[in-house]
TORTIFI-477440 format. One record per residue (C-alpha): residue number from 0; x, y, z. Coordinates in steps of 0.2 Angstrom, whole numbers, plus 5000, padded with zeros to 4 digits. Example, Ala and Ser with C-alpha at 12.3 -4.5 7.8 and 13.67 -1.06 7.14 Angstrom:
k; east; north; up
0; 5062; 4978; 5039 .
1; 5068; 4995; 5036 .
REM end
This chain:
k; east; north; up
0; 4974; 5204; 5456 .
1; 4983; 5200; 5440 .
2; 4997; 5191; 5449 .
3; 4985; 5181; 5459 .
4; 4975; 5176; 5443 .
5; 4991; 5171; 5434 .
6; 4998; 5162; 5450 .
7; 4982; 5152; 5451 .
8; 4982; 5148; 5433 .
9; 5000; 5141; 5433 .
10; 5000; 5132; 5450 .
11; 4982; 5126; 5448 .
12; 4984; 5122; 5430 .
13; 5000; 5111; 5431 .
14; 4993; 5101; 5445 .
15; 4976; 5099; 5438 .
16; 4984; 5094; 5421 .
17; 4993; 5080; 5431 .
18; 4978; 5075; 5441 .
19; 4964; 5076; 5428 .
20; 4974; 5071; 5412 .
21; 4986; 5057; 5417 .
22; 4988; 5052; 5399 .
23; 4993; 5069; 5393 .
24; 5005; 5070; 5408 .
25; 5013; 5054; 5404 .
26; 5015; 5059; 5386 .
27; 5024; 5075; 5392 .
28; 5035; 5064; 5403 .
29; 5038; 5052; 5389 .
30; 5044; 5066; 5377 .
31; 5054; 5076; 5390 .
32; 5060; 5062; 5401 .
33; 5055; 5059; 5420 .
34; 5068; 5071; 5427 .
35; 5064; 5085; 5415 .
36; 5045; 5083; 5417 .
37; 5047; 5084; 5436 .
38; 5059; 5099; 5434 .
39; 5046; 5108; 5422 .
40; 5032; 5104; 5434 .
41; 5042; 5110; 5449 .
42; 5047; 5127; 5440 .
43; 5029; 5130; 5434 .
44; 5022; 5127; 5452 .
45; 5035; 5138; 5460 .
46; 5032; 5152; 5448 .
47; 5013; 5150; 5452 .
48; 5017; 5151; 5470 .
49; 5028; 5166; 5469 .
50; 5015; 5175; 5458 .
51; 5002; 5170; 5471 .
52; 5012; 5177; 5485 .
53; 5016; 5193; 5476 .
54; 4998; 5196; 5472 .
55; 4992; 5191; 5489 .
56; 5005; 5204; 5496 .
57; 4998; 5217; 5485 .
58; 4980; 5214; 5490 .
59; 4984; 5217; 5508 .
60; 4986; 5236; 5505 .
61; 4977; 5250; 5496 .
62; 4960; 5248; 5488 .
63; 4961; 5229; 5486 .
64; 4958; 5227; 5505 .
65; 4940; 5233; 5502 .
66; 4937; 5220; 5488 .
67; 4926; 5208; 5499 .
68; 4916; 5194; 5491 .
69; 4909; 5190; 5508 .
70; 4911; 5194; 5526 .
71; 4923; 5182; 5534 .
72; 4916; 5173; 5550 .
73; 4929; 5179; 5562 .
74; 4920; 5170; 5576 .
75; 4926; 5154; 5568 .
76; 4944; 5158; 5569 .
77; 4947; 5145; 5583 .
78; 4939; 5132; 5571 .
79; 4951; 5138; 5558 .
80; 4966; 5136; 5570 .
81; 4961; 5118; 5574 .
82; 4958; 5114; 5555 .
83; 4976; 5121; 5551 .
84; 4984; 5111; 5566 .
85; 4975; 5095; 5559 .
86; 4981; 5100; 5541 .
87; 4999; 5101; 5546 .
88; 4998; 5084; 5555 .
89; 4991; 5077; 5539 .
90; 5004; 5085; 5528 .
91; 5017; 5077; 5540 .
92; 5009; 5060; 5539 .
93; 5009; 5061; 5520 .
94; 5028; 5059; 5520 .
95; 5029; 5044; 5532 .
96; 5023; 5026; 5532 .
97; 5010; 5027; 5546 .
98; 4993; 5022; 5550 .
99; 4986; 5039; 5546 .
100; 4993; 5038; 5528 .
101; 4986; 5020; 5526 .
102; 4969; 5025; 5533 .
103; 4967; 5042; 5525 .
104; 4975; 5037; 5508 .
105; 4978; 5055; 5503 .
106; 4983; 5064; 5519 .
107; 4993; 5078; 5509 .
108; 4978; 5083; 5499 .
109; 4966; 5081; 5514 .
110; 4978; 5093; 5524 .
111; 4979; 5106; 5510 .
112; 4960; 5105; 5509 .
113; 4957; 5108; 5527 .
114; 4970; 5122; 5527 .
115; 4961; 5130; 5513 .
116; 4943; 5128; 5520 .
117; 4949; 5135; 5537 .
118; 4956; 5150; 5529 .
119; 4940; 5153; 5518 .
120; 4929; 5152; 5533 .
121; 4937; 5168; 5540 .
122; 4944; 5177; 5525 .
123; 4932; 5184; 5512 .
124; 4943; 5196; 5501 .
125; 4943; 5192; 5483 .
126; 4962; 5188; 5484 .
127; 4959; 5176; 5499 .
128; 4946; 5167; 5489 .
129; 4957; 5165; 5474 .
130; 4972; 5160; 5484 .
131; 4964; 5147; 5496 .
132; 4951; 5142; 5483 .
133; 4965; 5137; 5471 .
134; 4972; 5125; 5483 .
135; 4955; 5119; 5488 .
136; 4951; 5115; 5470 .
137; 4967; 5106; 5467 .
138; 4966; 5096; 5484 .
139; 4948; 5090; 5480 .
140; 4952; 5085; 5463 .
141; 4967; 5075; 5469 .
142; 4956; 5066; 5482 .
143; 4942; 5063; 5470 .
144; 4953; 5056; 5456 .
145; 4963; 5046; 5468 .
146; 4948; 5038; 5474 .
147; 4941; 5035; 5457 .
148; 4957; 5027; 5451 .
149; 4958; 5016; 5467 .
150; 4975; 5024; 5472 .
151; 4980; 5017; 5489 .
152; 4996; 5018; 5499 .
153; 5005; 5001; 5499 .
154; 5015; 5000; 5515 .
155; 5016; 4991; 5532 .
156; 5010; 5005; 5544 .
157; 5022; 5010; 5559 .
158; 5016; 5020; 5574 .
159; 5033; 5029; 5574 .
160; 5028; 5037; 5558 .
161; 5012; 5044; 5565 .
162; 5021; 5050; 5580 .
163; 5034; 5059; 5569 .
164; 5019; 5066; 5559 .
165; 5011; 5073; 5574 .
166; 5027; 5081; 5581 .
167; 5031; 5089; 5564 .
168; 5014; 5095; 5562 .
169; 5014; 5103; 5579 .
170; 5031; 5111; 5576 .
171; 5025; 5118; 5559 .
172; 5009; 5124; 5567 .
173; 5019; 5134; 5580 .
174; 5031; 5141; 5568 .
175; 5017; 5147; 5556 .
176; 5006; 5153; 5571 .
177; 5019; 5163; 5580 .
178; 5032; 5167; 5566 .
179; 5026; 5167; 5549 .
180; 5008; 5174; 5551 .
181; 5013; 5189; 5562 .
182; 5030; 5193; 5556 .
183; 5029; 5188; 5537 .
184; 5011; 5191; 5533 .
185; 5008; 5204; 5546 .
186; 4992; 5195; 5551 .
187; 4993; 5189; 5569 .
188; 4981; 5175; 5573 .
189; 4985; 5170; 5591 .
190; 4977; 5179; 5605 .
REM end
């Protein structure tokens, strides 16, 4: 579990620093320069994700598999699948200039939050709660602080961007459902 804890600290920490303390973030940016700050942010985030993946992989075998905080509600797996599909579409919408992005304001964090909540519904192992909980905390903090600061997308919406977001979201969903989950994670979800 140490890798999950360290990964959560690195990934969650660097994101929460940027979200909750923009003055401190801007100070680091000013000292390092924009490109260097983005590079440091990306490297710390990547190191956090790598540690989360290693820790999560280790939790899938041995005594860690019995480390349950709560019994996941497996009967809600279809709801989880729906939440994840919507999440992928929202993540796709965050990169375009569509109506979804304009209306939802923060589709990336909403998508990540839905993805995390869906997984927390059906997974109750300590490692699951740390992994998905980290992403949920970052997503909720980003949504809340964006609303508090009045951060709004400023673009003229195009339907084409929403159509592309839906297609990208569905393609990613199929890849994760039939490829990543069963063959990389060894956790089949379809069926």
